[in-house]
N, C-alpha and C positions, 0 to 999 in steps of 0.2 A: 621292274619299275619300283623306285623307292617311294614310299608314302610319307607325306608330312604328318606331323602330329595333328594338324587341323583336319586333314583327310581321314586319319584314323578315327578321330572323334566323330566326324560326320558319318563314317561308315558304321561305327558302333551305334550311333543314335538311330540311323536308318534301320539297322537290324532289329533294334528293340521296338521301333514303331511297327515294323512288319509283323513281329510276333504279337504285339498288342492288337493289331488289326485282325490277325488270324483268331485271336482269343475272342474278340467282339463278334466276328462272323460266326464262330462256333456257338457262342451263347445265343445269338439270334436264331440260328438254324435249330438249335435244341429247343428253344422256346416255341418255335413254330410246330415242331414235332410233338411237344408236350401238349400244346393247345389242341392239336388234331386228336391226340390220344384222349384228352379230356372230353372232346366232342363225341368221340366213339363211346366212351364210358357212359356219358349222359344218354346217348342214343340207346345203349343196351339197357340202362336202368328204366328208361321210358317203356321199352318193350316188356320188361319184367312187370312193371306196374300195371300196364293195360292187359297183359295176359292174366295176371292175378284177378283183375276185375272181372274178366270174362269167366274165369274159373269159378269165382264166387257166385256169379249169376247163375251158373249151371248147378252148383251145389245147393244153393239156398232156395231155389225155385223148382217147382214141378213143371218141367217143360212139356209134359204129355197132357196137361189139362187143356180142355177146349178153350177156356178163357185166358190162357197164358198170353201175356203181352210181350212180344219179342222185340218191340221197338228199342228198349233200353239196351238189349244185347246187340242189336244191329248198329246202334250208335257207337257203342264201344268197339265193335268190330271194324267200323269205318275209320275210327281214330287209329286203331292198330295198323290198318292198311296204309293210312297216310304216313304214319311214322316209318313203316317199312319202305315206303316209296321215297321219302325225303331223307335218305341216309347220307352221312358224311363220307369222305373218302376212306375206304377200308383196305386193309391188307388182304392178300390172296386168301389167307386162312380165315380172316373175318368174313370175306365175301362168300366163302363156302358155307359158313354157318348161316349167313343171311339167306342164301339160296335154300338151305334146309328149312329155315323158319318160314320162308315164303311158301314152300311146298306143303309144310305142315298146316300152315294157316289156310291154304286153299282146301285141304282135306277137312279141316274143322268147319269151314263155311259150307261145304257140300253136305257133310253129315248133319249139321244143324238144320239146314234147309230141308233135308229129307225128313228129319224128325218133326220139324215145325209144320210141314205141309200136310201130312196125313195122320199125325199123332200116333200112328201104329196101333190103332184101336184093336185090330185082330191079333196083335202079337202078344205073346206071354209076358209076364212080369220079368222073367229071367232075361228075355231078349231085350226088353226095354232097359233094364239095369245094365246089361252088357253094353248096349249102344251108348248109354249115358257115361259109363265108366270109360269107354273108348274115347268119347269126346273129352273127358277130363284128362285122360292120359296124353292125348295129343296136345292139349293146352299145356300140360306139365312138361312135355318135350320142348315145346316152344320156349317156355320159361327157362328150362335148363340150358338150351342153346343161347338164350339171351344172357343168362348169368355167365356163361362161358365167354361170350363176347366181352362182358364187363371185366372179367378176370384177365383176358388178353390185353385189354386197354390199360388196366392197372399195371400189368407186367411191363408194358411198353413204357409207361411213365417212369417206373422204377429203373428200368434199363437205361433210359435216356439220362436220368438224373445221375446215376452211377457213372455213366460214360462221360458226362460233362464235368463232374467233379474230378475224374481222373485226368481229363484233358487240361482243366484249369491247374491242377497240381503239377502236371508235367510242364506246362508253359511257365508257371511261376518258378519252378525249379530251374528251367532253362534261363529265364530272365535273371534270377539271382546268380547263376553261374556266370552268365555273360557280364553282368555288372561287376561281379567280383574279379573275374579274369581281366576285363577291360581296365578297371581301375588299377589293379595290380600291375598290369603291363605298362600303362601310361605313366604310372608313378615310378616304375623301375627305369623306364627310358629317361624320364626327366631327371631323377636323382642321379643316375649313373652318369649321364651326359654332363650335368652340372658339376659333379665331382671331378670328372676328367678334365673339364675346362679349368676348374679351380686348381687342380694339381699342375696343369700346364702353366698357369699364371704364376704359381708359386715357384716353379722351376725357373721360369724366366727372371723372376725377381732375384734369384740366386746367381744369374749369369749363364744359365744353361738354356741354349736355344733349342728346345724340343718341340716336335710337332704334336698336335693333338690327334690322337687316334681313337675315334669313337667306337665303343663296343656295340652300341645300338644306333642304327642308321635312321636319321630323320632329317628332313629338309631344313628345318629351322636351325637345329644345332650344327648341321654340316655347313651352313652358311657362315655361322660364327667361327667354326673350326677352320674353314678355308680362308677366311679373312685373317685369322690369327696366324695360320701357317704361312700365308703370304707375307705378313708383317715380319715373322721370324726369319724368313729367307732373306728379306731385304736387310734386316739388322745384322745377320751373320755375314752377308757379303760386304757390307760397309764397315764391319768391325766396330760397331758402336760400343762405346765405353760402358762399363757396368753402371756408372752413375746415370748416364743418359737412359740406359735400358730400364733402370729402376723407375725413372721418371715416367717413361712411356707406359710401363706396367701399372704404375699408380694412377695414371690418367685413365687408362682403360678400365681399371677396377672402379675408379670413381664414376665413370660413365655407367657401368653395370649397376652400381649401387644406386645411382640416380634413377635409372630405369626401374629398378625394383621398388623404389620409394615414391615414384611419381605416377600420378594418374595419366594414362596415355591420351585421354581426350582433352582434359582441361589444363594439363601440364602443372597442376598444383600437387601438393602432397596427397598420396593415397591414404586409405584407411589405416594401413599398418604404420606408415610414417606418422600419421596423426596421433595414433595411440602411443607410439614410442615417445613423441615429444610431450604428449599429455602426462605420461608417467614421470618424465623428467621434471616437468614443471610442478607436479604435485609433490615430488620429493623435495624440490627446492623450497616450496612454500612451507612445507612442514618443518623445515630447518630454520628458515628466515622469518616466518610469520608475516610475510608480505602478502599483498592482495593478489588474487588470481580470478579472472572472470573469463567466461567463455560465451560465445554467441553461436547459436545454432539457427541457421536460416534455411528456409525451404521455398522453392519457386512455386507460387500459387498456380493451380490449374495447369500444371506442366503437361499432363496427359492430353489436354485439349490442344496445346501447341503441336504435340506430336501427331494427333489425329487430324488436325486441320492443315498443317503445313508440311508434315512429314518428319521423319527422324533426323534428317540432315539439319533442318532448321532447329529442331529440338537441341541437337548438339551445339549449334551456334549460340543458342540461348544460354546454355550452361557456360560456354566459354566466355560469353559477354558478361555474365554475372561475375565470373572469376576475375575478369579484367577490372570491373568496377571495384570489387572488394580489394584487390591488390593495390589499387591507386589510393583507396581511402583508409588503409590501415598503416600502422607504424612499421618501421623496419624490424623491431623486436617482436612484433605480432606474428602469428603463424596461421596460415590458411590451409585447410585440408578438405578433401572430399570425403564426407561421412558415408555416402551411399546414394545412388540414384540422383535425385535433384536436391539433396541435402548437403550443406557444407557447414564446417565448424571453424570458427576463428578463436584462437587462444590468445588472450590478452594478459601477458605478465605485468605485474605491478600496476594493475588497473582495478578500480572499484566499480560498483554498479553505475554510478553517474558516468564514468568514462565509457563503460559498455553501452549505455543508452546513447551517448553522444556519437559513438562510432556507428551504431546501428542506424540512427537517424541520418547520419551522413551518407551511409550506403544507400538507404532508401531514396534520399533526395537525389543523389547522383544517378541512380538507376532511372528515376522518373525524368531526369533531364536528358539523359543519353539513351534514347529509344533505338531499338534495332529497326532496320528497314528490310522488308521482304517484298519483292515485286513492286517497288515504289510505294509500299504501304507500311506505315509505322506499326510496330508491335509493342504494345504496352504490357509490360510484365511487372508483377509485384511480388513482394516477399513477405512471408510470415516468419517472424523472428522470435526466438526464445532466448532469454539471458539468464544465466545462473552464476553465482559467485561462490568461491570455496569458503566453507566454514567448518566448525569443529565436528559436525555430524558426518562429513564426507571422509571416507576411508580410502577411496580410490578415484581415479579419473573416470571410470565407468559410472560411478554414482553421480558425479558432477554432470556428465553427459546426459544421464537420465533426467535430471532436474531440468536442464535446458530443453530437453525433448518435450517434457510435460508442458513447459511454458510455451513452446512453439505450437503444440497442438491446441492449447488454450487460445492462442492467437488465431488459429484457423477456425475454431469453434465460434469465436467472437466476430467473425466476418472477414478474415484474411487481411493482408496488407496492414498488419499491426505488429507492435512490439509488446511482448509480455515478459515480465520479470518473475522468476520463480521465487516467491517469498510468501509462503502460506497462500499461494494461488491469488495474490492480490494483483489488480491491474495497475500498470504504471504507464 
């Protein structure tokens, strides 16, 4: 099954989206693992802290005295037991360490209770020191296991971070490869097919009825090739003269040129044709020193039209604006779509006054001829910027920029206005 260029673009876009979704899911999963590892590390640090407290209480106090107050030690012991009980989710290795800590803690509790109950009055100092050291050693063992828990959690964090960085690098590399490959492939198909069609037209212009044989298959170009080949077959069967053939080829070429220079929605000149005409007019003005004015107009609150009525109505709004402008400008004037809801009118041999008159005429006509959607009138307005060519302009782009600044000033001043770029003064 042959894929059209549109289908290839959709497939390419969907593939990139799937990779991006996988990347986001991987980041979310890794963040959850890191958060869990941080909880484990905090848990281990709390164990270390409370174990050190118990250890210091044993070292700093004589637990064999009759007046020894064990309440502080019991409070700290209860806090340690609560921390052990309320543990986060642990790995099997961490769970083993926790079980060891629990066991050691129970031994500590039993040993301390035995010492605290009878004070070992009849025992020698050596036995008392031995039992106290044993208590400290068990607490030190708990602290060591807790620090090992913290070390494991830190290693888990570092491992997840390294793994996530590797995944991101791999996915980015895949995305770059797909973007490069896809762009190269689509460009190759387009350029090759256009050149083959162009060569076929040139051959027909010379009187040779040759078929278009596409090297790269795509539905869009094959439709053109099939139509062209069918035309060639008819021409060859009816033995059309060279002069007639040239006329047919010229007409087809003109149609293709119009398609390449026309905005498909509004049927006015597209951005490329607009700038081509603009450069021509700039060259003419630089030679003749005549006036040249341009109008840049933008549909106010166009996004709200799309959001409220839908994109189809939005398209009709743009077409309606173009119809109004076409009726209100001269034959020598040139209307083109600058982009989105912005349009530019080139006014040769026209000064600022003429530009203002044309802009006001367009605004008045637009106000009189409202669109109707579902039996409701849609009132649309334009923010218009006007600029005229002077000695500081070196290119058509600079003239466009001045008109654009004036248009944005019109929007800032409340929309449905006309502003002239002349030291940002209001006209």
